[in-house]
C-alpha positions as CSV (number, residue, x, y, z in Angstrom):
1,X,-40.7,-8.5,174.0
2,X,-38.4,-5.6,173.3
3,X,-36.1,-5.7,170.2
4,X,-32.6,-4.3,170.9
5,X,-30.1,-4.1,168.1
6,X,-26.9,-6.0,169.0
7,X,-24.8,-2.9,168.5
8,X,-26.9,-0.8,171.0
9,X,-25.7,-0.4,174.6
10,X,-28.5,-0.7,177.2
11,X,-27.5,-0.6,180.9
12,X,-28.8,-3.5,182.9
13,X,-30.5,-1.1,185.2
14,X,-32.6,0.4,182.4
15,X,-36.2,-0.8,182.0
16,X,-37.7,-1.4,178.5
17,X,-41.4,-2.1,178.1
18,X,-43.0,-4.6,175.7
19,X,-42.4,-4.0,172.0
20,X,-39.8,-1.3,172.5
21,X,-37.4,-1.2,169.6
22,X,-33.8,0.2,170.0
23,X,-31.6,1.0,167.0
24,X,-27.9,0.4,166.4
25,X,-25.4,2.5,168.4
26,X,-28.0,3.8,170.7
27,X,-26.9,4.2,174.4
28,X,-29.4,3.9,177.2
29,X,-28.1,4.6,180.7
30,X,-29.3,3.4,184.1
31,X,-32.5,4.7,185.7
32,X,-34.1,5.1,182.3
33,X,-37.6,3.7,181.8
34,X,-39.2,3.3,178.4
35,X,-42.8,2.5,177.9
36,X,-44.2,-0.2,175.7
37,X,-44.4,0.4,171.9
38,X,-41.8,3.1,171.8
39,X,-39.4,3.2,168.9
40,X,-35.9,4.5,169.4
41,X,-33.8,4.9,166.3
42,X,-30.0,4.6,165.9
43,X,-27.4,6.8,167.6
44,X,-29.8,8.0,170.4
45,X,-28.5,8.8,173.9
46,X,-30.9,8.4,176.9
47,X,-29.6,9.3,180.3
48,X,-31.5,9.3,183.6
49,X,-33.4,9.6,185.8
50,X,-35.7,9.7,182.8
51,X,-39.2,8.2,182.4
52,X,-40.6,7.9,178.8
53,X,-44.1,6.7,178.2
54,X,-45.6,4.5,175.5
55,X,-45.8,4.7,171.7
56,X,-43.2,7.5,171.3
57,X,-40.9,7.8,168.3
58,X,-37.4,9.0,169.0
59,X,-35.2,9.6,166.0
60,X,-31.4,9.4,165.5
61,X,-29.0,11.6,167.4
62,X,-31.6,12.8,169.9
63,X,-30.2,13.3,173.4
64,X,-32.7,13.0,176.2
65,X,-32.3,13.2,180.0
66,X,-28.8,14.7,180.1
67,X,-27.7,16.9,183.0
68,X,-29.1,20.5,182.9
69,X,-27.0,23.3,181.5
70,X,-27.0,25.1,184.8
71,X,-23.9,26.3,186.8
72,X,-25.6,25.5,190.1
73,X,-26.2,21.8,189.2
74,X,-24.2,19.5,191.4
75,X,-25.3,16.1,190.2
76,X,-28.6,15.9,192.1
77,X,-31.0,13.2,190.9
78,X,-33.4,15.4,189.0
79,X,-35.5,13.9,186.2
80,X,-37.0,14.1,182.8
81,X,-40.6,12.9,182.3
82,X,-42.0,12.3,178.8
83,X,-45.6,11.2,178.2
84,X,-47.1,9.1,175.4
85,X,-47.3,9.4,171.7
86,X,-44.6,12.0,171.2
87,X,-42.5,12.4,168.0
88,X,-39.0,13.6,168.8
89,X,-36.9,14.2,165.6
90,X,-33.2,14.3,164.9
91,X,-30.8,16.1,167.2
92,X,-33.5,17.2,169.7
93,X,-32.1,17.8,173.2
94,X,-34.2,17.7,176.4
95,X,-32.5,18.2,179.8
96,X,-33.5,17.2,183.3
97,X,-34.6,19.7,185.9
98,X,-32.7,21.4,188.7
99,X,-33.2,21.5,192.5
100,X,-33.2,25.2,192.1
101,X,-36.3,24.8,189.9
102,X,-39.0,22.2,189.8
103,X,-36.6,19.2,190.0
104,X,-38.0,17.9,186.7
105,X,-38.6,18.7,183.1
106,X,-41.9,17.5,181.9
107,X,-43.3,16.8,178.4
108,X,-46.9,15.8,177.9
109,X,-48.6,13.6,175.2
110,X,-48.7,13.8,171.4
111,X,-46.2,16.6,171.0
112,X,-44.2,17.0,167.8
113,X,-40.6,18.2,168.3
114,X,-38.9,18.7,164.9
115,X,-35.1,18.5,164.3
116,X,-32.7,20.5,166.5
117,X,-35.2,21.7,169.0
118,X,-34.0,22.2,172.6
119,X,-36.0,21.9,175.8
120,X,-34.0,23.2,178.7
121,X,-34.2,22.3,182.4
122,X,-37.4,22.7,184.4
123,X,-39.6,23.4,181.4
124,X,-43.1,22.1,181.2
125,X,-44.7,21.2,177.9
126,X,-48.4,20.4,177.7
127,X,-49.9,18.1,175.1
128,X,-50.4,18.4,171.3
129,X,-47.8,21.1,170.9
130,X,-45.7,21.6,167.7
131,X,-42.2,22.9,167.7
132,X,-40.7,23.5,164.2
133,X,-37.0,23.1,163.5
134,X,-34.6,24.6,166.0
135,X,-37.3,26.2,168.2
136,X,-35.6,26.4,171.7
137,X,-36.7,27.0,175.2
138,X,-34.5,28.4,178.0
139,X,-35.1,27.1,181.5
140,X,-38.3,27.2,183.5
141,X,-40.6,27.9,180.4
142,X,-44.2,26.7,180.4
143,X,-45.9,25.8,177.1
144,X,-49.7,25.3,177.0
145,X,-51.6,22.7,175.1
146,X,-51.9,23.0,171.3
147,X,-49.3,25.9,171.2
148,X,-47.1,26.2,168.1
149,X,-43.6,27.5,167.9
150,X,-42.2,28.3,164.4
151,X,-38.7,27.4,163.3
152,X,-35.9,29.1,165.3
153,X,-38.3,30.7,167.8
154,X,-36.5,31.4,171.0
155,X,-38.2,31.7,174.4
156,X,-36.5,33.5,177.4
157,X,-36.4,31.7,180.7
158,X,-39.4,31.9,183.0
159,X,-41.8,32.8,180.2
160,X,-45.1,31.2,179.5
161,X,-46.8,30.5,176.2
162,X,-50.6,30.0,176.6
163,X,-52.7,27.3,175.0
164,X,-53.4,27.6,171.3
165,X,-50.9,30.4,171.0
166,X,-48.9,30.7,167.7
167,X,-45.3,32.0,167.7
168,X,-44.0,32.7,164.2
169,X,-40.6,31.6,162.8
170,X,-37.7,33.4,164.3
171,X,-39.7,34.9,167.1
172,X,-37.7,36.3,170.1
173,X,-40.0,35.9,173.1
174,X,-39.1,37.6,176.4
175,X,-42.6,38.0,177.9
176,X,-45.6,35.8,178.3
177,X,-47.7,35.1,175.3
178,X,-51.4,34.8,176.2
179,X,-53.6,31.9,175.1
180,X,-55.0,32.1,171.5
181,X,-52.7,34.9,170.5
182,X,-50.3,35.1,167.5
183,X,-46.9,36.7,167.9
184,X,-43.9,37.0,165.6
185,X,-40.8,39.1,165.1
186,X,-37.4,39.8,166.7
187,X,-38.4,40.9,169.3
188,X,-41.8,39.4,169.0
189,X,-45.0,41.5,169.0
190,X,-48.7,40.4,168.8
191,X,-50.5,40.2,165.5
192,X,-54.0,39.2,166.5
193,X,-55.5,35.9,167.5
194,X,-54.7,32.4,166.1
195,X,-57.9,32.2,164.1
196,X,-56.7,29.5,161.8
197,X,-55.6,27.3,164.6
198,X,-58.8,27.8,166.5
199,X,-60.9,26.9,163.5
200,X,-58.8,23.8,162.9
201,X,-59.5,22.7,166.5
202,X,-63.3,23.1,166.2
203,X,-63.8,26.5,167.8
204,X,-67.2,27.9,166.8
205,X,-67.5,31.3,165.1
206,X,-69.1,32.6,168.3
207,X,-66.2,31.5,170.5
208,X,-63.7,33.0,168.0
209,X,-65.6,36.3,168.0
210,X,-65.5,36.4,171.8
211,X,-61.7,35.8,171.9
212,X,-61.2,38.5,169.2
213,X,-63.2,41.0,171.3
214,X,-61.1,40.1,174.4
215,X,-57.9,40.6,172.3
216,X,-59.1,44.1,171.4
217,X,-59.7,44.9,175.1
218,X,-56.2,43.7,176.0
219,X,-54.3,45.2,173.1
220,X,-56.3,48.0,171.4
221,X,-57.7,50.2,174.2
222,X,-54.5,51.4,175.9
223,X,-55.4,49.8,179.2
224,X,-53.0,48.7,181.8
225,X,-53.0,44.9,182.2
226,X,-54.9,44.9,185.4
227,X,-57.4,47.3,184.0
228,X,-57.8,45.1,180.9
229,X,-58.3,42.1,183.1
230,X,-61.0,43.7,185.1
231,X,-62.8,44.8,182.0
232,X,-62.6,41.3,180.6
233,X,-64.2,39.9,183.7
234,X,-66.8,42.7,184.0
235,X,-67.9,42.6,180.4
236,X,-67.2,39.0,179.3
237,X,-66.7,37.0,182.5
238,X,-69.3,34.4,181.5
239,X,-67.2,33.3,178.5
240,X,-65.0,30.4,179.5
241,X,-62.3,31.3,177.0
242,X,-62.2,34.9,178.3
243,X,-61.9,33.5,181.8
244,X,-58.8,31.6,180.6
245,X,-57.3,34.8,179.3
246,X,-58.1,36.7,182.5
247,X,-56.6,34.0,184.7
248,X,-53.5,33.9,182.5
249,X,-53.1,37.7,182.9
250,X,-53.6,37.5,186.6
251,X,-51.0,34.9,187.1
252,X,-48.3,36.5,184.8
253,X,-45.0,37.2,186.5
254,X,-43.1,38.6,183.5
255,X,-45.9,40.6,181.9
256,X,-47.4,40.1,178.4
257,X,-45.9,40.7,175.0
258,X,-47.7,43.8,174.0
């Protein structure tokens, strides 16, 4: 049974799962679904169409599922999809998608969005990401699993951040960041691989050495991207992590931060 504070406003067309808790002065609109075990603090606003999974924690003053900040948006029924086990802290904003884009904004599982973060329309977040305070995404940004964005990091529209990438605080990111790579600065530049993060997630010394060698090929040998990609495949194509890097380069539309 859900527990809704008497001073919360929940539209009759909203759907709350078992053991959902809703704090005082929270407003939940129609076409919002909240999965079982999710805790929603006071003063939260949820608009729809929005689907929120189970066991999430959504703190006060977060605003989720609002209309996208897009001049072409004309009220189409786009959506926000949020998975399971996410922590969404104070004043976080996540907007729905647009028909000009994917039609949805999607957030995976077990992500941690600290206070004042912004996830714009048509973004896709993987799982196990960490966004420090005020990290913000423009529209159509893709974030890979286990990526980290430091405080006040800003990502330009249509960019991609690869899995296990680390973006330092205050980074201005206007190109794709490959998997496993650390970037920082305004504008951001690469500073090697995310060795600490890889170790924490159980990467062996052999895997880390292979990723470091691949980084040198991409960033230290003066090669064009396609040349670097071919060399990665020719010399290290049997390494799964290197294949991930090569595939990322091959599918990049904005080019890499280099």
